[in-house]
Phi, psi and omega in degrees: 000137183263135184241133181260133180239115183240173181060043170286137176294141185304342180263001180288129181269166173304316183297320178296316177301325178291318179292333176299316187271337182307326181292350180265346179151200182285130171246123182278320184203153175225122185237126170257127178287130182249152173285131184295326184269321183269345185056023177257151172308144175270356177084020176207164183200182180227146174243134170249120177240125190282336180259115181303322181299310180297319183296318172303316176300313180296313174307311180300317188280335186251348178299125181082357178294145182273125176233106186062043175082356182246132174286109179285149172255123190230122178205163175299138177286141177272136182288139176285138173298135181288133184281000000 
């Protein structure tokens, strides 16, 4: 299951994002989206968790949690329609 994490403090790294989700179960990937020009975080990222039950626990457990002073928003990512 793909999870969207918004409102990330700009200094949060992919490793820190991974550590946040690890207690909830298996994490396949953690990606912080970067701006192509500035190479700085855009303030959001994606987590991929293979087990939907663990992913839902992570969403419920981490939504609105304060990370580096910013309350993060965590929800299931919506699949992009195929063009």
